[in-house]
C-alpha positions in Angstrom: -15.6 -5.6 -12.7 -15.7 -9.2 -11.5 -13.9 -10.3 -14.6 -11.1 -7.8 -14.0 -10.7 -8.9 -10.3 -10.8 -12.5 -11.3 -8.0 -12.0 -13.8 -5.7 -11.1 -10.8 -5.8 -14.6 -9.5 -7.1 -15.7 -6.1 -7.8 -13.2 -3.4 -7.5 -14.4 0.2 -10.8 -14.5 2.1 -9.2 -12.3 4.8 -8.5 -9.5 2.2 -10.8 -6.5 2.4 -11.3 -5.7 -1.2 -13.2 -2.5 -2.3 -13.8 -1.5 -5.8 -15.1 1.9 -7.1 -15.5 3.4 -10.5 -15.1 7.2 -10.8 -14.7 9.7 -13.7 -12.2 12.5 -13.8 -8.4 12.8 -13.9 -7.0 9.5 -12.7 -4.3 10.8 -10.4 -6.6 13.3 -8.7 -9.3 10.6 -8.2 -6.7 8.1 -6.8 -5.3 10.7 -4.4 -8.8 11.8 -3.3 -9.8 8.2 -2.5 -6.6 7.5 -0.7 -7.2 10.5 1.6 -10.9 9.7 2.0 -10.2 6.1 3.0 -7.1 6.8 5.1 -5.2 4.4 2.8 -1.9 2.8 4.0 -0.7 1.9 0.5 -1.5 2.8 -3.1 -0.6 0.1 -5.7 -0.2 1.4 -9.3 0.9 -0.1 -12.6 3.5 1.8 -14.6 3.6 2.1 -18.4 5.7 4.1 -20.8 4.8 7.6 -22.1 6.6 10.7 -23.4 9.1 12.0 -20.8 11.9 9.9 -19.2 10.1 9.9 -15.8 6.9 9.1 -17.6 8.6 6.3 -19.5 9.7 4.8 -16.2 6.7 5.4 -14.1 3.8 6.6 -16.3 2.1 10.0 -15.9 -0.5 8.9 -13.5 2.0 7.1 -11.2 4.3 10.1 -11.3 1.5 12.5 -10.2 0.2 10.1 -7.5 3.8 9.7 -6.1 4.1 13.5 -5.9 0.9 14.0 -3.8 0.3 10.7 -2.0 -0.6 10.8 1.7 0.8 7.2 2.1 3.3 4.7 0.7 3.1 3.8 -2.9 4.0 0.6 -4.7 4.5 1.0 -8.5 4.5 -2.3 -10.4 5.8 -2.6 -13.9 4.9 -5.6 -16.1 8.0 -7.3 -17.5 8.0 -7.2 -21.3 8.7 -10.4 -23.2 
């Protein structure tokens, strides 16, 4: 987990960073945690899949957007 966080670059000391590992359907777990924590923002990565919406957003991002109790930021890595 520390290696994953470290790969994101520096994290400001003032940032409150919480990590958790859960099993289950990704979108359901993300939505449950957002509700439990009273999240203000969910940040997700997007990647391609089968449908047009899924190609743009990714299946997990699509489901989270449909049920999120707060704002969502979907980030797509620019391909080379």
